[in-house]
C-alpha positions as CSV (number, residue, x, y, z in Angstrom):
1,M,0.0,0.0,0.0
2,K,1.6,3.3,-1.1
3,L,0.7,6.7,0.3
4,R,1.2,8.4,-3.0
5,R,-1.6,6.4,-4.6
6,I,-3.9,7.0,-1.7
7,K,-3.3,10.8,-1.9
8,A,-4.0,10.7,-5.6
9,V,-7.4,9.0,-5.1
10,A,-8.2,11.3,-2.2
11,R,-7.4,14.4,-4.3
12,K,-9.6,13.1,-7.1
13,E,-12.5,12.6,-4.7
14,F,-12.0,16.0,-3.1
15,L,-12.2,17.6,-6.5
16,H,-15.4,15.7,-7.3
17,V,-17.0,16.9,-4.0
18,F,-16.1,20.5,-4.5
19,R,-17.2,20.5,-8.1
20,D,-20.5,18.9,-7.3
21,P,-22.7,21.2,-5.1
22,R,-25.1,18.4,-4.5
23,S,-22.4,16.3,-2.8
24,L,-21.1,19.2,-0.8
25,G,-24.7,20.1,0.2
26,L,-25.4,16.5,1.2
27,G,-22.3,16.4,3.3
28,I,-22.6,19.8,5.1
29,A,-25.9,21.6,4.6
30,I,-28.2,18.6,5.2
31,P,-26.6,17.6,8.6
32,M,-26.9,21.2,9.8
33,L,-30.5,21.4,8.5
34,L,-31.4,18.2,10.3
35,L,-29.6,19.4,13.5
36,F,-31.6,22.6,13.7
37,L,-34.8,21.0,12.6
38,F,-34.8,18.2,15.1
39,G,-33.1,20.4,17.7
40,Y,-36.0,22.8,17.8
41,A,-38.9,20.5,16.8
42,L,-38.1,17.3,18.7
43,T,-38.7,17.7,22.4
44,L,-40.0,15.4,25.2
45,D,-40.9,18.3,27.5
46,V,-44.5,18.8,28.3
47,D,-44.9,22.4,29.5
48,K,-47.9,24.7,29.8
49,V,-50.5,21.9,29.9
50,P,-53.8,23.5,29.2
51,L,-56.0,23.5,32.3
52,I,-59.6,24.2,32.9
53,V,-61.0,24.7,36.5
54,W,-64.4,24.3,38.1
55,D,-64.1,25.8,41.5
56,Q,-67.3,24.9,43.3
57,S,-65.9,26.0,46.7
58,N,-64.7,29.5,45.6
59,T,-62.9,30.0,48.9
60,V,-59.4,31.1,50.0
61,A,-58.4,27.4,50.4
62,S,-59.6,26.4,46.9
63,R,-58.0,29.4,45.3
64,D,-54.7,28.6,47.1
65,L,-54.9,25.1,45.7
66,I,-55.6,26.4,42.2
67,S,-52.7,28.8,42.4
68,R,-50.4,25.8,42.9
69,F,-51.3,24.7,39.4
70,S,-51.6,28.1,37.6
71,G,-48.4,29.3,39.2
72,S,-46.4,26.3,37.9
73,R,-44.6,26.4,34.6
74,Y,-46.2,23.0,33.9
75,F,-49.8,24.3,33.6
76,A,-51.5,27.1,31.7
77,L,-54.9,28.0,33.2
78,Q,-57.2,28.6,30.2
79,Q,-60.6,29.2,31.8
80,Y,-62.9,28.8,34.7
81,T,-66.2,27.0,34.3
82,N,-69.3,26.0,36.3
83,N,-70.4,22.8,34.7
84,Y,-69.1,19.5,33.3
85,R,-70.4,20.2,29.8
86,D,-67.9,23.0,29.3
87,I,-65.2,20.7,30.6
88,E,-66.1,18.0,28.1
89,R,-66.3,20.4,25.3
90,A,-62.9,21.9,26.2
91,I,-61.2,18.5,26.3
92,D,-62.9,17.4,23.0
93,R,-61.5,20.5,21.3
94,R,-58.1,20.1,22.9
95,D,-58.5,23.5,24.5
96,A,-57.7,21.7,27.8
97,I,-55.9,18.5,28.6
98,I,-56.6,18.4,32.3
99,A,-59.6,19.7,34.2
100,L,-59.6,20.4,38.0
101,V,-62.9,20.1,39.9
102,V,-62.8,21.4,43.5
103,P,-65.9,20.3,45.5
104,Y,-68.2,22.8,47.2
105,D,-67.2,21.6,50.8
106,F,-63.5,21.7,50.1
107,A,-62.7,24.5,52.6
108,R,-64.9,22.9,55.3
109,R,-63.2,19.6,55.0
110,I,-59.8,21.2,55.2
111,E,-60.8,23.2,58.3
112,T,-62.1,20.1,60.1
113,G,-59.2,17.9,59.1
114,E,-61.2,15.6,56.9
115,K,-60.1,14.2,53.6
116,A,-60.9,16.7,50.8
117,P,-61.1,14.9,47.5
118,V,-60.3,16.9,44.3
119,Q,-61.2,15.6,40.9
120,A,-58.7,15.7,38.0
121,I,-60.1,14.8,34.6
122,I,-57.3,14.1,32.0
123,D,-57.6,13.6,28.3
124,G,-56.1,10.2,27.8
125,S,-56.1,10.2,23.9
126,D,-52.4,11.1,24.0
127,S,-51.3,8.6,26.7
128,N,-47.7,10.0,27.0
129,T,-48.9,13.6,27.6
130,A,-51.7,12.3,29.9
131,T,-49.2,10.4,32.0
132,I,-46.9,13.3,32.3
133,A,-49.8,15.7,33.2
134,L,-51.0,13.2,35.8
135,G,-47.5,13.3,37.3
136,Y,-47.5,17.1,37.3
137,A,-50.9,17.0,39.1
138,Q,-49.2,15.5,42.1
139,V,-48.5,19.2,43.0
140,A,-51.7,18.8,45.1
141,L,-49.6,16.6,47.5
142,S,-47.5,19.6,48.4
143,Y,-50.6,21.5,49.2
144,S,-51.8,18.7,51.4
145,R,-48.5,18.6,53.3
146,D,-48.6,22.4,53.8
147,V,-52.2,22.2,55.2
148,M,-51.2,19.5,57.7
149,L,-48.3,21.5,58.9
150,E,-50.4,24.6,59.2
151,Q,-53.0,22.7,61.2
152,A,-50.3,21.3,63.5
153,R,-49.0,24.8,64.1
154,R,-52.5,26.1,64.7
155,V,-53.1,23.7,67.6
156,G,-49.6,24.2,69.0
157,L,-48.2,20.9,68.0
158,A,-44.8,20.2,66.4
159,A,-44.5,18.5,63.1
160,P,-44.7,14.7,63.3
161,A,-41.3,13.5,64.3
162,G,-41.3,10.4,62.1
163,R,-42.3,12.2,58.9
164,L,-40.2,11.3,55.9
165,D,-38.5,14.4,54.5
166,V,-37.7,13.8,50.8
167,R,-35.5,16.3,49.1
168,P,-34.8,15.2,45.6
169,R,-31.5,16.3,44.0
170,I,-31.2,15.8,40.2
171,W,-27.8,15.0,38.8
172,F,-26.4,15.6,35.3
173,N,-29.5,17.4,33.9
174,A,-30.7,19.5,36.8
175,D,-33.1,21.6,34.7
176,M,-34.8,18.4,33.4
177,I,-34.6,19.8,29.8
178,S,-35.2,17.0,27.3
179,R,-33.1,18.8,24.6
180,N,-29.9,18.1,26.7
181,Y,-30.8,14.4,26.5
182,I,-31.8,14.4,22.9
183,F,-29.1,16.5,21.3
184,P,-26.1,14.1,21.9
185,G,-28.1,11.2,20.4
186,L,-29.1,13.4,17.5
187,I,-25.4,13.9,16.6
188,A,-25.0,10.2,16.5
189,V,-28.0,9.6,14.3
190,I,-27.1,12.3,11.8
191,M,-23.5,11.2,11.6
192,M,-24.5,7.6,11.0
193,V,-27.0,8.4,8.3
194,I,-25.0,11.0,6.5
195,A,-21.7,9.1,6.6
196,A,-23.1,5.9,5.2
197,L,-25.2,7.8,2.6
198,L,-22.2,9.8,1.4
199,T,-19.8,6.9,0.8
200,S,-22.6,4.6,-0.5
201,L,-22.5,6.5,-3.7
202,T,-18.8,6.6,-4.4
203,V,-17.8,3.2,-5.8
204,A,-21.3,2.7,-7.3
205,R,-20.8,6.0,-9.2
206,E,-17.5,4.8,-10.7
207,W,-19.3,1.7,-12.0
208,E,-22.2,3.7,-13.5
209,T,-20.1,6.4,-15.1
210,G,-17.7,3.8,-16.6
211,T,-14.6,5.2,-14.8
212,M,-14.1,2.0,-12.8
213,E,-12.6,0.3,-15.9
214,Q,-9.9,3.0,-16.0
215,L,-9.2,2.6,-12.3
216,I,-8.9,-1.2,-12.7
217,S,-6.3,-0.8,-15.4
218,T,-4.0,1.2,-13.1
219,P,-1.6,-0.2,-10.5
220,L,-4.0,1.1,-7.8
221,R,-4.9,-1.6,-5.3
222,G,-8.3,-2.1,-3.7
223,P,-7.3,-1.0,-0.2
224,E,-5.6,2.1,-1.6
225,L,-8.8,3.0,-3.6
226,I,-11.1,2.5,-0.6
227,I,-8.9,4.5,1.9
228,G,-8.4,7.2,-0.7
229,K,-12.1,7.5,-1.1
230,L,-12.7,7.6,2.6
231,V,-10.4,10.5,3.3
232,P,-12.5,13.4,1.8
233,Y,-15.7,12.2,3.5
234,F,-13.9,11.6,6.7
235,S,-12.8,15.2,6.6
236,I,-16.4,16.4,5.9
237,G,-17.6,14.2,8.8
238,V,-15.1,15.8,11.2
239,L,-16.2,19.3,10.0
240,D,-19.9,18.3,10.6
241,L,-19.0,17.1,14.1
242,F,-17.2,20.4,14.9
243,L,-20.1,22.4,13.7
244,A,-22.5,20.2,15.6
245,V,-20.6,20.8,18.9
246,L,-20.6,24.5,18.3
247,V,-24.3,24.5,17.5
248,G,-25.0,22.6,20.7
249,Q,-22.9,24.9,22.8
250,F,-23.9,28.3,21.5
251,V,-27.3,27.8,19.9
252,F,-29.0,25.1,22.0
253,H,-26.9,25.7,25.1
254,V,-26.4,22.0,25.7
255,P,-23.7,21.6,28.4
256,L,-20.6,19.6,27.5
257,R,-19.3,18.4,30.8
258,G,-16.9,15.7,29.7
259,S,-13.7,15.7,27.7
260,L,-13.7,17.3,24.3
261,W,-10.8,15.1,23.2
262,L,-12.6,11.9,24.2
263,L,-15.7,13.2,22.3
264,F,-13.8,13.8,19.1
265,G,-11.7,10.6,19.5
266,M,-14.8,8.3,19.8
267,S,-16.6,10.3,17.1
268,M,-13.8,9.7,14.7
269,V,-13.8,6.0,15.4
270,F,-17.5,5.9,14.8
271,L,-17.2,8.0,11.7
272,G,-14.6,5.6,10.2
273,G,-16.9,2.6,10.8
274,S,-20.0,4.4,9.3
275,L,-18.1,5.5,6.2
276,S,-16.7,2.0,5.8
277,L,-20.2,0.7,6.0
278,G,-21.3,3.0,3.2
279,I,-18.3,1.9,1.0
280,L,-19.2,-1.7,1.6
281,I,-22.8,-1.1,0.5
282,S,-21.5,0.7,-2.6
283,I,-19.2,-2.1,-3.5
284,V,-22.0,-4.7,-3.1
285,T,-24.8,-2.9,-4.9
286,K,-22.8,-1.2,-7.8
287,N,-25.9,1.0,-8.3
288,Q,-26.2,4.5,-6.8
289,R,-30.0,4.4,-6.4
290,M,-30.0,1.0,-4.8
291,A,-27.0,1.9,-2.6
292,A,-28.7,5.1,-1.3
293,Q,-31.9,3.3,-0.5
294,F,-30.1,0.4,1.2
295,A,-27.9,2.9,3.2
296,L,-31.0,4.8,4.4
297,V,-32.8,1.6,5.5
298,S,-29.8,0.1,7.2
299,T,-28.8,3.2,9.1
300,M,-31.7,5.6,9.6
301,L,-34.3,3.1,10.9
302,P,-32.0,1.3,13.4
303,A,-30.4,4.6,14.5
304,F,-33.8,6.2,15.1
305,L,-35.7,3.3,16.6
306,L,-33.2,0.9,18.1
307,S,-30.4,3.0,19.4
308,G,-32.1,4.4,22.5
309,F,-32.1,7.8,20.8
310,I,-35.7,8.5,21.7
311,F,-37.3,5.2,22.9
312,P,-35.7,3.6,26.0
313,I,-34.2,0.2,25.1
314,D,-35.3,-1.2,28.5
315,N,-38.9,-0.8,27.6
316,M,-38.6,-2.8,24.4
317,P,-39.6,-6.5,24.1
318,L,-36.9,-8.9,24.9
319,F,-36.2,-10.0,21.3
320,I,-35.9,-6.3,20.2
321,R,-33.5,-5.7,23.0
322,W,-31.3,-8.5,21.7
323,V,-31.4,-7.0,18.2
324,T,-30.2,-3.6,19.5
325,H,-26.9,-5.1,20.5
326,V,-25.9,-5.2,16.9
327,V,-26.9,-1.6,16.2
328,V,-23.7,0.4,16.4
329,A,-25.5,3.7,16.9
330,R,-26.7,2.4,20.3
331,Y,-23.1,2.4,21.6
332,F,-22.2,5.8,20.2
333,V,-25.4,7.3,21.7
334,T,-24.4,5.9,25.1
335,I,-20.9,7.4,24.7
336,L,-22.1,10.8,23.6
337,R,-24.6,11.1,26.5
338,G,-22.0,9.9,29.0
339,V,-19.5,12.5,27.8
340,Y,-22.0,15.3,27.4
341,L,-24.1,14.9,30.5
342,K,-22.1,12.8,33.0
343,D,-18.4,13.5,32.3
344,V,-17.5,9.8,32.3
345,G,-14.5,8.4,30.7
346,L,-13.3,5.1,29.2
347,D,-13.3,3.4,32.6
348,I,-17.1,3.5,32.3
349,L,-17.5,3.6,28.5
350,G,-14.7,1.1,27.6
351,G,-17.1,-1.6,26.4
352,E,-18.9,0.7,24.1
353,A,-15.6,2.1,22.8
354,L,-14.3,-1.4,22.1
355,F,-17.4,-2.2,20.1
356,L,-17.0,0.9,17.9
357,V,-13.4,-0.1,17.2
358,L,-14.2,-3.7,16.4
359,F,-17.1,-2.5,14.1
360,G,-14.9,-0.2,12.2
361,I,-12.2,-2.8,11.7
362,I,-14.6,-5.5,10.6
363,V,-16.5,-3.4,8.2
364,L,-13.4,-1.8,6.6
365,T,-11.8,-5.3,6.3
366,A,-15.0,-6.6,4.7
367,A,-15.1,-3.8,2.2
368,M,-11.5,-4.4,1.2
369,R,-12.0,-8.1,0.8
370,K,-15.3,-7.6,-1.2
371,F,-13.7,-5.2,-3.7
372,K,-12.2,-7.0,-6.6
373,K,-10.2,-5.4,-9.5
374,K,-12.1,-7.1,-12.2
375,I,-15.2,-6.5,-14.4
376,V,-18.0,-8.9,-13.5
């Protein structure tokens, strides 16, 4: 393997990329577009849940309870009503997702120390939002605790000695912003899809345009051709990664708590494997359209659905969980989130890093073995 030949192939591929705006746009513009699109549009946060209230009590106690909801960033009080028909109509029209009904004897029950039931009606058509809204509605528990403490002080009693005092402390993502969790995985998904798609067209293009016969007639060896074709797209991938980190830091304000060197090092290993996968697809198919379609199916769907990017792997059926172990994006998503959010190193992420290295070596070796300098 001679470096001079590799440089010649790399130079040829660089010229092709810069002379073809479509390839350059595919390599740089599309990843940035996807990053901004998903970064702004894709969120798991459920804030400002529309709320409708029927306050039958209309007392200081009931208004205090309602203020716990309306004063929270999780709820947006839309309207008051005085009947169930308006509540049903508001939920049907999606003007409200949750309705709060305070009974007429609410204040009296509070004063006498009785249980004061409060009805919460939730639109369950969107089960995920309904579950989160139901969790938010537990704000009523803090009101109940405050009432008990106030009653104890009123009669001159101390707070119960054995009461459990829970003070939650959130690590790694203290603001509970889903974008901080999604963005690192988004980098992995975009790099996987774009890298494989870029290189899946290279060798197939040579076959379709008839230039492969000229390359075969040269002393150029298969590994030299493959590595030379990988170099330009590897450079584009590193540039995409650099831009993605800058966008995350200065546009979406996603904290990078770990080592930048570890992030780039593991990303380059993953990038090499993804590019090699694209080359392998291109060698096998020898057709640009088929190669692009196969690259999308073999990278986008597993990266989105089976990598843990959005859907937790632990919640998947057992067979699907087994399948995720061969999805390389799963390991890279774990590494990115560990570096971004937890500042962990290879002592924790060593297994995932080893898988990325083995994947890159196996796929690159397979591509070199599959490529033959002969016309079939």
